[in-house]
C-alpha positions as CSV (number, residue, x, y, z in Angstrom):
1,M,22.9,-57.0,25.2
2,V,21.5,-54.4,22.8
3,R,18.2,-55.0,21.0
4,K,16.8,-53.0,18.1
5,N,14.6,-50.8,20.3
6,V,14.7,-47.3,21.7
7,S,16.4,-46.7,25.0
8,P,16.2,-43.1,26.3
9,A,19.0,-41.2,27.9
10,F,18.8,-37.7,29.5
11,G,21.3,-34.9,29.5
12,V,22.2,-31.2,29.2
13,F,22.8,-29.4,25.9
14,Y,25.0,-26.4,25.1
15,N,25.3,-25.0,21.5
16,P,28.0,-22.3,21.0
17,Q,27.9,-20.8,17.6
18,I,30.1,-18.5,15.4
19,N,28.5,-16.9,12.4
20,I,30.8,-17.2,9.4
21,I,28.5,-15.4,6.9
22,N,26.0,-13.0,8.4
23,R,25.7,-10.1,5.9
24,Y,22.0,-10.5,5.7
25,A,19.5,-9.8,8.5
26,D,17.7,-13.2,8.2
27,F,20.4,-15.6,6.9
28,S,23.7,-16.9,8.4
29,L,26.1,-19.7,7.8
30,A,27.5,-20.7,11.2
31,A,30.1,-23.1,12.7
32,T,28.4,-24.7,15.7
33,M,29.3,-27.3,18.3
34,P,26.1,-28.7,19.9
35,L,27.6,-30.4,23.0
36,T,25.6,-33.0,25.0
37,L,26.5,-34.6,28.3
38,G,24.1,-37.0,30.0
39,V,23.4,-40.4,31.6
40,H,21.6,-43.5,30.4
41,I,19.8,-45.4,33.2
42,K,19.8,-49.2,32.9
43,D,16.6,-50.5,31.3
44,S,15.3,-53.7,29.6
45,W,16.9,-52.7,26.2
46,I,20.4,-51.6,27.3
47,E,21.2,-53.4,30.5
48,R,23.8,-51.0,31.9
49,T,24.0,-47.5,33.3
50,Y,26.6,-45.2,31.8
51,F,27.5,-41.6,31.1
52,Y,27.6,-40.3,27.6
53,G,28.9,-37.3,25.7
54,H,28.4,-36.1,22.1
55,V,30.9,-33.6,20.6
56,P,30.0,-32.8,17.0
57,A,31.4,-30.0,14.8
58,V,28.6,-28.8,12.5
59,L,28.3,-26.2,9.6
60,E,24.7,-24.9,9.9
61,A,22.7,-22.6,7.6
62,N,20.2,-20.5,9.6
63,I,17.3,-18.5,8.2
64,G,14.8,-16.2,9.9
65,H,14.5,-15.9,13.7
66,Y,17.8,-15.8,15.6
67,S,19.9,-16.3,12.5
68,T,21.9,-13.1,13.1
69,R,21.9,-10.3,15.7
70,D,19.7,-8.2,13.4
71,F,17.1,-10.8,12.6
72,R,13.6,-9.5,11.6
73,S,11.5,-12.7,11.6
74,D,9.2,-14.2,14.2
75,I,10.1,-17.8,13.2
76,G,13.3,-19.4,11.8
77,M,15.1,-22.6,11.2
78,G,18.5,-24.1,10.9
79,L,19.8,-27.0,8.9
80,G,23.3,-28.4,9.3
81,A,25.7,-31.3,8.8
82,G,29.1,-32.3,10.3
83,Y,31.1,-34.9,12.0
84,G,31.2,-35.8,15.6
85,L,32.6,-37.9,18.5
86,Q,30.2,-39.9,20.7
87,I,31.2,-41.5,24.0
88,N,28.8,-44.1,25.6
89,G,30.4,-45.3,28.8
90,L,33.5,-47.1,27.5
91,D,32.3,-47.2,23.9
92,I,33.7,-44.5,21.7
93,S,32.6,-43.8,18.2
94,S,32.6,-41.2,15.5
95,G,30.4,-40.5,12.6
96,F,28.3,-38.1,10.5
97,V,25.9,-35.7,12.2
98,A,22.8,-34.0,10.8
99,T,20.8,-31.4,12.6
100,L,17.5,-29.5,12.1
101,A,16.3,-26.7,14.3
102,A,13.2,-24.5,14.5
103,R,13.1,-21.2,16.5
104,T,10.4,-18.8,17.6
105,W,9.7,-16.3,20.4
106,F,9.1,-17.6,23.9
107,F,7.9,-14.7,26.2
108,K,10.9,-12.3,26.0
109,G,13.4,-14.9,24.9
110,S,13.9,-17.2,22.0
111,L,12.9,-20.9,22.0
112,T,14.8,-23.5,19.9
113,F,13.7,-27.0,19.2
114,R,16.5,-29.1,17.7
115,Y,16.7,-32.7,16.3
116,L,20.2,-34.2,15.9
117,F,21.1,-37.5,14.3
118,H,24.5,-39.2,14.7
119,L,25.3,-41.9,12.2
120,N,28.0,-44.1,13.7
121,V,30.6,-45.0,11.1
122,Q,33.6,-45.9,13.2
123,G,33.9,-47.4,16.7
124,T,31.7,-49.4,19.0
125,G,28.9,-46.9,19.8
126,Y,25.4,-46.5,18.7
127,H,23.5,-44.5,16.0
128,S,21.7,-41.9,18.0
129,H,18.7,-39.5,17.8
130,A,18.6,-36.5,20.1
131,L,15.9,-33.9,20.7
132,S,16.7,-30.7,22.6
133,L,14.7,-27.8,23.8
134,S,16.7,-24.6,24.4
135,V,15.5,-21.3,25.8
136,N,17.8,-18.5,24.8
137,M,17.4,-15.7,27.3
138,G,20.8,-14.1,27.5
139,N,21.8,-10.5,27.8
140,Y,21.4,-10.0,24.1
141,F,17.6,-9.9,24.3
142,N,17.8,-7.3,27.1
143,K,20.0,-5.2,24.8
144,L,17.5,-5.5,22.0
145,T,14.7,-4.3,24.2
146,N,16.8,-1.3,25.4
147,M,17.7,-0.4,21.8
148,N,13.9,-0.8,20.9
149,K,14.7,-3.1,18.0
150,M,12.4,-5.8,19.3
151,S,9.3,-3.6,19.1
152,K,9.2,-4.3,15.4
153,F,8.6,-8.0,15.9
154,Q,7.0,-8.5,19.2
155,K,4.5,-6.6,21.4
156,F,5.2,-6.7,25.1
């Protein structure tokens, strides 16, 4: 039985991105796929344990920090919309997706805080709200340090 309350679930998040437009240092238009896999543990609101997955395709506008490889800003944000598939145990649904992200420096890497909303329009799933925290510390930041581009934005 589902009541109109919040029931948390926990998972892992991965967000591959391809920039479609990135002619400017601090703006890009990107195709992203913010994938989430996780588990919901039975509680008093949703009385069953199940695995879930969320596979949306999103077109996202990014400005500022981490919007392109040549970004110049200490802070940045992204705003996107798309359509996605959500799997909650045996319930499958699809619907519209909206996402909002904020980015800034985190030590020698980049920190992204993202909110994602899935509006269920077809199927037997739920509307969902997701919060994710990503630390982007790939080889790219090491290359920036070696090329001395990061010294313009951050003091080590």
